[in-house]
C-alpha positions in Angstrom: 11.4 9.7 -10.4 8.3 11.8 -10.3 4.8 10.5 -11.2 5.9 7.0 -11.1 4.0 4.5 -9.4 5.8 1.1 -7.9 3.6 -1.4 -7.0 4.1 -4.1 -4.8 1.9 -7.0 -4.5 2.3 -10.3 -2.7 1.4 -13.0 -0.3 1.4 -13.1 3.5 5.3 -13.1 4.4 6.8 -12.8 0.8 9.0 -9.7 1.6 6.8 -7.3 -0.2 7.4 -4.9 3.0 10.8 -5.4 3.0 11.2 -5.1 -1.0 9.2 -1.6 -0.8 11.4 0.2 1.9 14.5 -1.1 -0.2 13.6 0.6 -2.9 12.7 3.6 -1.3 16.1 3.9 0.6 17.7 2.9 -3.1 15.7 6.5 -4.3 18.1 8.7 -2.6 15.1 10.9 -2.2 13.1 11.6 1.3 10.6 9.4 1.8 6.9 9.5 3.6 6.1 6.1 4.9 2.1 6.6 5.3 1.6 3.4 7.5 -2.2 2.2 6.6 -2.4 0.1 10.4 -5.3 2.4 12.3 -3.6 1.4 16.1 -5.1 -1.0 18.3 -3.4 -1.0 22.0 -5.3 -4.3 22.7 -3.9 -5.8 19.9 -0.3 -7.2 21.1 0.4 -9.0 18.2 -0.1 -6.8 15.7 1.5 -4.2 17.9 4.9 -6.2 18.1 4.5 -6.2 14.0 4.5 -2.5 13.8 7.2 -2.3 16.0 8.8 -4.0 14.0 8.3 -2.9 10.9 9.2 0.8 13.0 12.4 -0.3 13.7 12.9 -1.5 10.0 12.6 2.6 9.2 15.4 4.8 8.7 14.8 7.4 11.6 15.0 10.6 8.7 12.0 9.0 7.0 9.0 11.0 7.7 6.3 7.9 9.4 2.6 9.3 9.0 0.2 6.7 11.0 -3.4 6.6 12.1 -4.3 9.0 8.8 -6.4 7.7 5.8 -6.7 10.5 4.2 -4.4 9.7 0.9 -5.4 12.9 -1.1 -4.7 14.9 1.8 -1.1 13.2 3.0 -0.6 13.9 -0.7 -0.8 17.3 -0.7 0.9 17.9 2.6 3.8 16.8 1.9 5.6 17.7 -0.9 9.2 16.7 -2.8 8.6 13.5 -0.8 8.9 9.7 -2.2 5.4 7.9 -1.2 5.9 4.4 0.6 2.1 3.3 1.4 2.0 0.3 3.1 -0.6 -1.3 2.9 -3.5 -0.9 0.3 -5.0 -3.9 2.0 -5.0 -2.5 6.1 -6.4 0.9 3.7 -9.0 -0.9 2.2 -10.0 -3.0 5.5 -10.0 0.4 7.7 -12.9 1.8 5.1 -14.8 -1.0 4.9 -15.4 -1.7 8.3 -16.1 2.0 8.8 -19.1 0.9 6.6 -17.9 2.5 3.2 -19.2 1.3 0.2 -17.0 -0.8 -2.6 -18.3 1.8 -4.8 -17.5 4.8 -2.6 -13.6 3.0 -1.7 -12.7 2.2 -5.2 -13.5 5.8 -6.1 -11.4 7.0 -4.0 -8.5 4.9 -4.8 -9.1 6.4 -8.4 -8.9 9.6 -7.3 -6.2 9.2 -5.4 -4.2 7.8 -8.4 -4.9 10.7 -10.5 -3.9 12.9 -7.8 -0.6 11.3 -7.9 -0.2 11.8 -11.6 -1.7 14.9 -11.5 0.9 16.2 -8.6 3.1 14.3 -10.0 4.3 12.8 -7.0 6.3 9.3 -6.8 4.5 6.4 -4.9 5.7 2.8 -3.9 2.7 0.8 -3.1 2.4 -2.4 -1.5 -0.1 -4.7 -1.1 -1.2 -7.6 -0.2 -2.5 -10.6 -3.2 -5.7 -12.2 -1.4 -7.1 -14.0 -4.3 -5.2 -17.2 -4.9 -6.1 -19.1 -2.3 -10.3 -20.3 -1.9 -13.0 -18.8 -1.8 -13.9 -17.8 1.3 -17.4 -19.0 3.1 -18.3 -15.9 4.9 -19.9 -13.0 2.7 -17.9 -10.3 3.8 -14.9 -12.1 3.0 -15.8 -12.3 -0.4 -16.5 -8.8 -0.5 -12.8 -7.9 1.0 -11.3 -10.7 -1.2 -13.3 -9.3 -4.1 -12.7 -5.5 -3.2 -9.0 -6.1 -2.9 -8.7 -8.1 -6.3 -10.6 -4.8 -8.3 -8.4 -2.1 -6.1 -5.0 -4.4 -6.8 -6.4 -4.2 -11.0 -6.8 -0.5 -10.3 -3.5 -0.4 -9.3 -1.3 -1.9 -11.5 -3.2 -0.6 -14.7 -1.7 2.9 -13.5 1.6 1.5 -12.1 4.5 2.3 -14.1 6.3 -0.9 -12.7 4.7 -4.0 -11.1 6.0 -6.3 -9.0 4.7 -9.6 -7.5 6.6 -10.8 -4.7 6.9 -14.5 -3.9 9.4 -16.1 -1.1 11.5 -12.6 -0.7 12.2 -12.8 -4.3 10.7 -9.8 -6.9 8.8 -11.5 -10.2 8.5 -8.3 -12.8 4.8 -8.7 -14.3 5.0 -5.0 -15.8 7.5 -2.2 -16.3 11.5 -2.5 -14.8 14.3 -1.8 -15.3 
């Protein structure tokens, strides 16, 4: 499974994380789980959400939290199947830090190239945010557009792409 990218895409509460976790568990490899939420102790609802995710994960998985330097994480953790949950929060983190869309997409492109070069295996989770109405706020449209471009970039590189709907995976590309 070296150099393999499995992309799991879907809307809110579609079952993407559970699907990705199931795929990682079934792979029979050590798992490095990259949690892309920047911890905020003041957000109680999100803290509980993160806690539920943590409790679902097997104890033997390596969990990498509050790290957004994907290239370094890939270099540091050889021999692991990576589960990135989720790309959307990674994008959001970089937008909040003031990075431009071009800078963020360039880093993502470099990360995808590194995955291939180092023959790492990845399961990447992301939100499909473009199926709703056009947001009124400029920032919201910029975020939606960035997510759409990033999702297209990952889907183009992925071996398998699944769209989760109501807990069911719909294979869009690849698959077995």
